[in-house]
C-alpha distance (Angstrom), angle and dihedral (degrees) to the residues before:
residue distance angle dihedral
M1 . . .
S2 3.78 . .
E3 3.75 129.1 .
P4 3.84 117.1 -92.0
R5 3.77 116.5 -97.1
L6 3.78 125.9 -144.7
E7 3.80 91.4 -125.7
D8 3.86 89.7 59.9
M9 3.83 93.6 57.2
D10 3.79 116.1 98.0
D11 3.80 98.9 -129.2
Y12 3.81 100.5 35.9
N13 3.83 112.5 134.0
T14 3.78 93.2 -8.4
L15 3.77 128.1 118.4
K16 3.73 105.5 166.3
G17 3.79 135.8 154.5
E18 3.79 118.1 -20.2
K19 3.79 94.5 0.4
R20 3.82 91.4 58.2
K21 3.81 91.5 48.5
V22 3.79 92.0 51.1
V23 3.81 92.7 49.7
L24 3.77 92.3 48.5
A25 3.79 91.5 46.8
V26 3.79 92.2 51.9
I27 3.85 91.9 48.4
I28 3.83 92.8 47.7
A29 3.80 92.7 45.7
S30 3.79 91.1 50.0
L31 3.81 91.4 51.0
I32 3.79 91.7 48.8
I33 3.79 93.3 48.9
G34 3.82 90.5 48.1
A35 3.76 92.0 49.9
V36 3.82 92.3 49.5
Y37 3.84 90.5 47.3
I38 3.85 92.3 51.3
F39 3.79 91.5 46.7
V40 3.84 93.5 49.4
S41 3.78 94.5 43.4
S42 3.79 92.2 49.9
S43 3.81 93.2 45.6
F44 3.84 95.9 51.9
S45 3.83 98.6 37.0
V46 3.82 93.7 80.5
V47 3.81 112.6 92.7
D48 3.81 112.7 -166.9
D49 3.78 98.5 168.7
R50 3.78 98.8 52.8
I51 3.80 115.8 150.4
E52 3.81 111.4 -134.9
T53 3.77 116.7 -136.1
G54 3.78 125.5 -168.2
T55 3.71 121.2 -63.2
I56 3.79 95.0 -134.5
L57 3.81 126.8 57.0
K58 3.79 114.6 -160.5
V59 3.79 116.1 -147.4
S60 3.78 116.7 -177.6
P61 3.80 115.2 177.8
K62 3.80 91.2 117.7
G63 3.78 101.2 16.7
T64 3.80 128.6 -54.8
V65 3.78 118.5 -42.6
N66 3.75 120.9 -178.4
I67 3.81 113.0 -145.2
P68 3.79 117.7 -176.6
V69 3.80 114.3 -130.0
K70 3.75 118.6 -144.9
């Protein structure tokens, strides 16, 4: 008894009919959803009315330590 080969399987290297349509629909839907996500995330990531706080935070449990705030 030999090992099975890919060429002997029924659906190896075949995308025909309904199966092909489903695969293409999933790929196209994924690309559209990704494009919409990128557009929305880049549109709403700009903050024009940001309130600036100080650039140094002073913490003093064991003395004064200056920590820069980004």
